[in-house]
C-alpha positions as CSV (number, residue, x, y, z in Angstrom):
1,X,0.0,0.0,0.0
2,X,2.8,2.4,0.8
3,X,4.2,2.0,-2.7
4,X,0.8,2.8,-4.2
5,X,0.5,5.9,-2.0
6,X,3.8,7.1,-3.2
7,X,2.9,6.5,-6.8
8,X,-0.4,8.5,-6.5
9,X,1.4,11.4,-4.8
10,X,4.0,11.4,-7.5
11,X,1.4,11.5,-10.2
12,X,-0.4,14.3,-8.4
13,X,2.8,16.4,-8.3
14,X,3.4,15.6,-12.0
15,X,-0.1,16.5,-13.2
16,X,-0.4,19.7,-11.2
17,X,2.8,20.9,-12.8
18,X,1.5,19.9,-16.3
19,X,-1.7,21.9,-15.9
20,X,-0.2,24.8,-14.0
21,X,-2.2,24.5,-10.8
22,X,0.7,25.8,-8.8
23,X,1.0,29.0,-10.9
24,X,0.0,32.1,-9.1
25,X,-2.8,32.8,-11.5
26,X,-4.7,30.3,-13.8
27,X,-3.9,30.7,-17.5
28,X,-2.2,34.0,-17.1
29,X,-5.2,35.5,-15.3
30,X,-5.4,36.9,-11.7
31,X,-7.7,34.0,-10.7
32,X,-6.8,30.7,-9.0
33,X,-8.0,27.3,-10.1
34,X,-10.6,27.3,-7.2
35,X,-11.9,30.7,-8.3
36,X,-12.1,29.6,-11.9
37,X,-14.2,26.6,-10.7
38,X,-16.6,28.9,-8.8
39,X,-17.0,30.9,-12.0
40,X,-17.7,27.6,-13.9
41,X,-20.5,26.6,-11.5
42,X,-22.0,30.0,-11.6
43,X,-22.0,30.1,-15.4
44,X,-23.5,26.6,-15.5
45,X,-26.4,27.5,-13.2
46,X,-28.5,30.5,-13.7
47,X,-28.4,31.5,-10.0
48,X,-27.1,29.6,-6.9
49,X,-27.5,30.1,-3.2
50,X,-24.1,30.6,-1.5
51,X,-24.7,27.6,0.7
52,X,-25.5,25.3,-2.3
53,X,-22.3,26.5,-4.0
54,X,-20.2,25.9,-0.9
55,X,-21.6,22.3,-0.5
56,X,-21.1,21.5,-4.2
57,X,-17.5,22.5,-4.2
58,X,-16.7,21.4,-0.6
59,X,-15.3,24.8,0.3
60,X,-14.9,26.4,3.7
61,X,-17.6,29.0,4.3
62,X,-15.1,31.7,5.1
63,X,-12.9,30.9,2.1
64,X,-15.9,31.1,-0.3
65,X,-17.0,34.3,1.3
66,X,-13.6,35.9,0.5
67,X,-13.8,34.6,-3.1
68,X,-17.3,36.1,-3.5
69,X,-16.2,39.4,-2.0
70,X,-13.3,39.6,-4.5
71,X,-15.7,38.8,-7.3
72,X,-18.1,41.5,-6.2
73,X,-15.3,44.1,-6.0
74,X,-14.2,43.0,-9.5
75,X,-17.8,43.3,-10.9
76,X,-18.1,39.6,-11.7
77,X,-21.0,38.7,-9.5
78,X,-24.0,40.3,-7.9
79,X,-25.5,39.1,-4.6
80,X,-29.1,39.1,-3.7
81,X,-31.3,38.0,-0.8
82,X,-33.3,34.8,-1.5
83,X,-37.0,35.5,-2.0
84,X,-37.8,32.3,-0.1
85,X,-35.5,33.0,2.9
86,X,-34.0,36.4,3.5
87,X,-31.2,34.8,5.5
88,X,-29.9,33.1,2.3
89,X,-27.8,34.8,-0.3
90,X,-28.2,34.2,-4.0
91,X,-25.2,34.6,-6.3
92,X,-25.5,35.5,-10.0
93,X,-22.9,36.2,-12.6
94,X,-22.9,39.7,-14.1
95,X,-22.2,40.2,-17.8
96,X,-18.7,41.0,-16.9
97,X,-18.5,37.8,-15.0
98,X,-19.8,35.7,-17.9
99,X,-17.3,37.4,-20.3
100,X,-14.5,36.7,-17.8
101,X,-15.5,33.0,-17.5
102,X,-15.8,32.7,-21.3
103,X,-12.3,34.0,-21.8
104,X,-11.0,31.6,-19.1
105,X,-12.9,28.7,-20.7
106,X,-11.6,29.4,-24.2
107,X,-8.0,29.7,-23.0
108,X,-8.3,26.5,-21.0
109,X,-9.6,24.6,-24.0
110,X,-6.8,26.0,-26.2
111,X,-4.2,25.0,-23.6
112,X,-5.6,21.4,-23.6
113,X,-5.7,21.4,-27.4
114,X,-2.1,22.4,-27.5
115,X,-1.2,19.8,-24.9
116,X,-2.8,17.0,-27.0
117,X,-1.7,18.3,-30.4
118,X,1.8,16.9,-29.9
119,X,0.6,13.4,-28.9
120,X,0.1,10.7,-31.5
121,X,-3.5,9.5,-32.0
122,X,-3.1,6.1,-30.4
123,X,-1.4,7.6,-27.3
124,X,-4.0,10.3,-27.2
125,X,-6.8,7.6,-27.1
126,X,-5.0,5.8,-24.4
127,X,-4.6,9.0,-22.4
128,X,-8.2,9.9,-22.5
129,X,-9.3,6.3,-21.8
130,X,-7.0,6.2,-18.7
131,X,-8.5,9.5,-17.5
132,X,-12.0,8.0,-17.8
133,X,-10.8,5.0,-15.8
134,X,-9.5,7.3,-13.0
135,X,-12.8,9.1,-12.9
136,X,-14.7,5.8,-12.8
137,X,-12.7,4.3,-10.0
138,X,-12.3,7.4,-7.8
139,X,-15.7,8.8,-8.5
140,X,-17.5,5.4,-7.9
141,X,-19.5,6.3,-11.0
142,X,-21.5,3.5,-12.6
143,X,-19.9,2.1,-15.7
144,X,-21.3,3.2,-19.0
145,X,-22.9,0.6,-21.4
146,X,-20.1,-1.6,-20.8
147,X,-18.6,-2.4,-24.1
148,X,-18.4,-2.1,-27.9
149,X,-17.9,-5.0,-30.3
150,X,-16.2,-4.1,-33.6
151,X,-14.2,-5.6,-36.5
152,X,-10.4,-5.7,-36.1
153,X,-8.5,-2.5,-37.1
154,X,-4.7,-2.1,-37.9
155,X,-2.7,-3.0,-34.8
156,X,-5.4,-5.3,-33.3
157,X,-4.0,-8.6,-34.6
158,X,-0.6,-7.9,-32.9
159,X,-2.5,-7.1,-29.7
160,X,-4.3,-10.5,-29.9
161,X,-1.0,-12.3,-30.0
162,X,0.5,-10.2,-27.3
163,X,-2.4,-10.5,-24.8
164,X,-2.7,-14.2,-25.4
165,X,1.0,-14.6,-24.6
166,X,0.9,-12.4,-21.5
167,X,-2.4,-13.6,-20.0
168,X,-2.0,-17.3,-20.5
169,X,1.5,-17.2,-19.2
170,X,0.5,-15.4,-16.1
171,X,-2.7,-17.4,-15.5
172,X,-1.7,-20.9,-16.6
173,X,2.1,-20.9,-17.1
174,X,1.8,-21.5,-20.9
175,X,5.0,-20.3,-22.6
176,X,6.4,-19.6,-26.0
177,X,4.9,-22.7,-27.7
178,X,1.4,-21.4,-27.0
179,X,2.2,-17.9,-28.1
180,X,3.7,-19.2,-31.3
181,X,0.5,-21.2,-31.9
182,X,-1.5,-18.1,-31.5
183,X,0.8,-16.1,-33.8
184,X,0.4,-18.8,-36.5
185,X,-3.4,-18.7,-36.2
186,X,-3.4,-14.9,-36.5
187,X,-1.0,-14.9,-39.4
188,X,-3.1,-17.5,-41.3
189,X,-6.2,-15.3,-40.7
190,X,-4.4,-12.2,-41.9
191,X,-3.0,-13.9,-45.0
192,X,-5.7,-16.2,-46.2
193,X,-9.1,-15.4,-44.8
194,X,-12.1,-15.0,-47.0
195,X,-14.2,-12.2,-45.5
196,X,-17.4,-13.9,-46.8
197,X,-16.7,-16.9,-44.6
198,X,-14.3,-15.7,-41.9
199,X,-14.4,-12.8,-39.5
200,X,-13.0,-11.5,-36.3
201,X,-14.2,-9.2,-33.5
202,X,-12.6,-6.9,-30.9
203,X,-14.4,-5.9,-27.7
204,X,-13.6,-2.5,-26.3
205,X,-14.4,-1.1,-22.8
206,X,-14.0,2.7,-22.5
207,X,-11.9,2.8,-25.6
208,X,-9.5,0.1,-24.5
209,X,-9.3,-3.4,-26.1
210,X,-10.8,-5.9,-23.7
211,X,-11.4,-9.1,-25.7
212,X,-11.4,-10.9,-29.0
213,X,-12.7,-13.9,-31.0
214,X,-12.4,-15.2,-34.5
215,X,-14.6,-17.4,-36.7
216,X,-12.6,-19.2,-39.4
217,X,-13.3,-22.0,-42.0
218,X,-12.6,-25.5,-40.9
219,X,-14.2,-27.1,-44.0
220,X,-17.0,-26.2,-46.3
221,X,-19.7,-27.1,-43.8
222,X,-17.9,-26.4,-40.5
223,X,-16.8,-23.1,-38.9
224,X,-14.2,-23.0,-36.2
225,X,-14.3,-20.6,-33.2
226,X,-10.8,-19.4,-32.3
227,X,-8.9,-17.2,-29.9
228,X,-11.7,-16.2,-27.5
229,X,-10.1,-13.9,-24.9
230,X,-11.5,-11.5,-22.3
231,X,-9.2,-9.2,-20.3
232,X,-9.4,-9.9,-16.5
233,X,-10.5,-6.3,-15.9
234,X,-13.5,-6.9,-18.2
235,X,-14.7,-10.3,-17.0
236,X,-18.2,-10.6,-15.6
237,X,-19.6,-8.1,-18.1
238,X,-21.0,-10.6,-20.5
239,X,-18.3,-9.9,-23.2
240,X,-17.3,-13.5,-23.7
241,X,-20.9,-14.6,-24.3
242,X,-21.5,-11.7,-26.7
243,X,-18.3,-12.6,-28.7
244,X,-19.4,-16.2,-29.0
245,X,-22.9,-15.0,-30.1
246,X,-21.2,-12.9,-32.8
247,X,-19.4,-16.1,-34.1
248,X,-22.6,-18.1,-34.1
249,X,-24.5,-15.4,-36.0
250,X,-21.8,-15.0,-38.6
251,X,-21.4,-18.7,-39.1
252,X,-25.1,-19.2,-39.8
253,X,-25.1,-16.2,-42.2
254,X,-22.0,-17.6,-44.0
255,X,-23.7,-20.9,-44.7
256,X,-22.0,-23.2,-42.3
257,X,-24.0,-26.1,-40.9
258,X,-22.0,-26.6,-37.7
259,X,-19.3,-24.8,-35.6
260,X,-16.6,-26.3,-33.4
261,X,-13.6,-25.3,-31.3
262,X,-10.5,-26.7,-29.6
263,X,-9.8,-25.9,-26.0
264,X,-8.1,-27.2,-22.8
265,X,-10.1,-28.4,-19.8
266,X,-8.4,-26.0,-17.4
267,X,-10.3,-23.1,-19.1
268,X,-13.3,-23.5,-16.9
269,X,-14.9,-20.0,-17.3
270,X,-14.7,-20.2,-21.1
271,X,-16.3,-23.7,-21.0
272,X,-19.3,-22.3,-19.1
273,X,-19.8,-19.7,-21.9
274,X,-19.6,-22.4,-24.6
275,X,-22.0,-24.7,-22.7
276,X,-24.5,-21.9,-22.3
277,X,-24.3,-21.3,-26.1
278,X,-25.3,-24.9,-26.8
279,X,-21.9,-26.5,-27.5
280,X,-21.3,-30.1,-26.5
281,X,-18.1,-32.0,-25.8
282,X,-17.3,-34.4,-28.6
283,X,-14.0,-35.8,-27.5
284,X,-11.2,-35.4,-25.0
285,X,-7.5,-36.4,-25.1
286,X,-4.9,-36.2,-22.4
287,X,-2.1,-33.6,-22.7
288,X,0.7,-32.3,-20.5
289,X,-1.0,-31.1,-17.4
290,X,-4.4,-30.7,-19.0
291,X,-6.8,-32.4,-21.4
292,X,-7.4,-31.2,-24.9
293,X,-11.1,-31.0,-25.8
294,X,-13.1,-30.6,-29.0
295,X,-16.6,-29.0,-28.7
296,X,-19.2,-28.5,-31.4
297,X,-22.8,-27.6,-32.1
298,X,-25.1,-27.6,-35.0
299,X,-26.2,-24.3,-36.5
């Protein structure tokens, strides 16, 4: 835990330097990050009670009062008594306040644009996805509709080989022979597949690859399901079952009469998915530390 605490603190120091939080004024203005956030909330709401604003931002009452006093002196806000309760104060932005916030907002957007401009597209996608993950975990926000299923794009086939090698080594101790087998399957798919009779799918969660599967030709009447994988972080979301369903749908539409796959008996979670999809065990042969199995079903 101590190592994790140190890493989070180091990231905080790094990121505050990147976005200039420690500068005396935000974006070359006389206003701090907290003051800019107050302006943001006042611009987003037509009018806000001071107590509501304080609770929303988690600010000390005295600190917020000093900020609002400064804004009043600068002509950015007007303060009124609440019609419902004269003890409460309502804050509204003036035209000057809205213009000030607009200038801050535009300058902030331009700074972020400049920051991202020098980052390659793939790295930019990873960066934004990682930020979404941080928000999800620390904000305890419910996950959006959990995943997207799409065809492979450039770079995906290399990812399939890489993740099979890494995950199956970590989880089952399978080494280079298994990774080489996956590489050959992927190479054959890339070189020889007929898109009318073979297809692949990549699952994405929050913009990150999270799973894959392929449907390839075994013979004229038989399709073969291959390379089903779901990342550990995405398991339990129904991705594996959905990927298998995509294979079954495609195989039917491609004119196959049956579909089969080869697996190992230690892959218990995957076997449950296959059984739920109607596959049945045809035969089993002993291997080194596991049994090799052939499963199939009619279409």
